[in-house]
C-alpha positions in Angstrom: -30.6 -51.0 -99.3 -26.9 -51.3 -100.4 -26.2 -47.8 -99.2 -27.7 -48.3 -95.8 -26.2 -50.0 -92.7 -28.0 -51.1 -89.6 -27.2 -48.7 -86.7 -29.5 -49.9 -83.9 -31.9 -52.8 -83.1 -34.3 -52.7 -80.2 -37.0 -55.0 -79.0 -40.3 -53.9 -77.5 -40.5 -54.6 -73.8 -43.5 -56.9 -73.1 -44.4 -58.5 -69.8 -43.9 -62.2 -69.4 -47.0 -64.2 -70.5 -47.2 -66.2 -67.2 -49.6 -65.0 -64.5 -48.7 -65.3 -60.8 -44.9 -65.3 -61.2 -42.9 -64.4 -58.1 -41.4 -60.9 -58.4 -37.8 -62.3 -58.0 -38.2 -64.9 -60.9 -35.0 -65.1 -63.0 -35.6 -64.3 -66.7 -32.9 -65.6 -69.0 -33.1 -63.4 -72.1 -31.4 -65.4 -74.8 -29.9 -63.5 -77.8 -28.6 -64.7 -81.1 -25.0 -64.2 -80.0 -25.4 -65.6 -76.5 -23.1 -68.5 -75.6 -25.0 -71.5 -74.3 -22.3 -72.4 -71.8 -22.5 -68.9 -70.2 -26.3 -69.0 -70.1 -26.4 -72.5 -68.6 -23.7 -71.7 -66.0 -25.7 -68.8 -64.7 -29.1 -70.6 -64.9 -27.8 -73.7 -63.1 -26.3 -71.6 -60.4 -29.6 -69.9 -59.8 -31.5 -73.1 -59.6 -29.0 -75.3 -57.7 -27.0 -72.9 -55.5 -29.5 -70.2 -54.9 -32.5 -72.6 -54.6 -34.8 -70.8 -57.1 -38.0 -72.7 -57.7 -38.8 -71.2 -61.2 -36.8 -69.8 -64.1 -38.0 -68.3 -67.4 -36.1 -68.5 -70.7 -37.1 -66.1 -73.5 -35.8 -65.4 -77.0 -37.0 -64.1 -80.3 -36.1 -64.4 -84.0 -33.0 -66.4 -84.6 -32.5 -67.0 -80.8 -35.6 -69.2 -80.5 -33.7 -72.4 -81.2 -31.0 -71.5 -78.8 -33.7 -70.8 -76.1 -35.2 -74.3 -76.7 -31.7 -75.9 -76.5 -31.0 -74.2 -73.1 -34.4 -75.4 -71.7 -33.8 -79.0 -72.9 -30.3 -79.0 -71.3 -31.7 -77.7 -68.0 -34.5 -80.3 -68.0 -32.0 -83.1 -68.6 -29.5 -81.9 -66.0 -32.0 -81.1 -63.2 -34.9 -83.5 -64.0 -38.4 -83.2 -62.5 -39.1 -79.8 -64.0 -42.6 -78.8 -65.0 -42.7 -76.7 -68.2 -45.1 -74.2 -69.8 -44.3 -72.8 -73.3 -45.8 -69.7 -74.8 -45.2 -68.7 -78.4 -46.1 -65.2 -79.6 -44.8 -62.4 -81.9 -42.6 -59.5 -80.8 -42.0 -56.2 -82.6 -38.4 -55.4 -83.3 -37.4 -51.9 -84.3 -34.4 -51.6 -86.7 -32.8 -48.2 -87.6 -30.8 -48.0 -90.8 -28.6 -45.1 -91.7 -27.8 -43.9 -95.2 -24.1 -44.3 -96.0 -24.3 -42.0 -99.0 -26.4 -39.0 -97.8 -27.2 -36.1 -100.2 -24.5 -33.4 -100.2 -26.6 -30.5 -98.9 -29.3 -32.4 -97.0 -29.7 -34.1 -93.7 -28.7 -37.7 -93.2 -31.5 -40.1 -94.0 -32.5 -42.8 -91.6 -34.9 -45.6 -92.3 -36.9 -47.2 -89.5 -38.2 -50.8 -90.0 -40.7 -52.5 -87.7 -40.5 -56.3 -87.8 -42.8 -58.8 -86.3 -40.6 -61.8 -85.3 -41.6 -65.1 -83.6 -40.8 -65.2 -79.9 -40.9 -67.9 -77.2 -41.1 -67.8 -73.5 -40.6 -71.0 -71.5 -41.3 -71.3 -67.7 -39.5 -74.1 -65.9 -40.7 -74.9 -62.3 -39.8 -77.3 -59.6 -43.3 -76.8 -58.2 -46.3 -78.4 -60.0 -48.0 -76.1 -62.5 -51.6 -76.1 -63.8 -51.7 -79.0 -66.3 -54.8 -77.6 -68.0 -53.1 -74.4 -69.3 -52.0 -74.3 -72.9 -48.4 -75.3 -73.5 -48.0 -77.4 -70.3 -45.5 -80.3 -70.3 -45.2 -82.6 -67.3 -41.7 -83.6 -66.0 -40.1 -86.6 -67.8 -40.3 -89.8 -65.7 -37.3 -90.5 -63.5 -34.9 -93.1 -64.7 -34.8 -96.4 -62.9 -31.7 -97.5 -61.1 -29.3 -99.3 -63.4 -30.6 -97.6 -66.6 -28.2 -95.8 -68.9 -28.1 -92.2 -67.6 -25.3 -91.1 -70.0 -27.9 -89.4 -72.2 -27.3 -92.0 -75.0 -30.0 -94.5 -75.5 -30.1 -97.4 -77.9 -33.8 -96.9 -78.3 -34.6 -95.7 -81.8 -31.2 -96.6 -83.2 -31.3 -98.5 -86.5 -30.2 -102.1 -86.4 -27.4 -103.0 -88.8 -28.6 -104.4 -92.1 -28.1 -108.2 -92.6 -25.6 -109.2 -95.3 -27.2 -109.0 -98.8 -28.5 -112.2 -100.4 -26.6 -113.1 -103.5 -29.7 -113.8 -105.5 -30.8 -110.2 -105.1 -27.6 -108.7 -106.4 -27.5 -108.2 -110.2 -25.0 -110.3 -112.1 -24.6 -108.0 -115.0 -25.3 -104.3 -115.6 -26.7 -103.5 -119.0 -26.0 -100.0 -120.3 -27.7 -98.6 -123.4 -26.0 -95.8 -125.2 -27.7 -93.8 -127.9 -25.7 -93.1 -131.1 -28.1 -90.5 -132.6 -30.1 -87.7 -131.0 -33.3 -89.6 -131.7 -32.1 -92.6 -129.9 -32.6 -95.0 -132.8 -29.3 -97.0 -132.4 -28.5 -98.7 -129.1 -25.6 -100.6 -127.8 -25.6 -103.0 -124.9 -22.5 -103.3 -122.8 -21.4 -105.1 -119.7 -19.7 -103.5 -116.8 -17.7 -105.6 -114.3 
């Protein structure tokens, strides 16, 4: 493969795995190189300014984690969103071109079909069927006066108490072997 370079990558087009979606639903196709800030600005504008009721985030391969990150940011910012997650495989087609073709022959291309993990996540302001696989209800609303900064002290480790002196070793004994068999030992004290 050292003489080949990737020339083109294309994904198979598959329909969204959610039945009964409105025809104008916004699909955010997250790619590996997508900037989260750009994705979120567009998605938030669609949901807040244009009043969309549903939005779909999809990504495959290395973009799966970025897709999940976008969804979690949107759920935190908007709140009250129902979620359905579908995981599947998608076929990606890669075309590789030979950099060192034979002198009198045609250039050789190599085509690779890869099955990569893919995720589609539907977020909806309207209630969804809670019995379908992958459904997550909205997170409960925060009460007035609760910390809404996104930082919670729940789950944080408490500082350790000061160590008890009787548990600390007074001396550290070190044994050093003089011979490869370990027959001679020396005890020393480190302060």
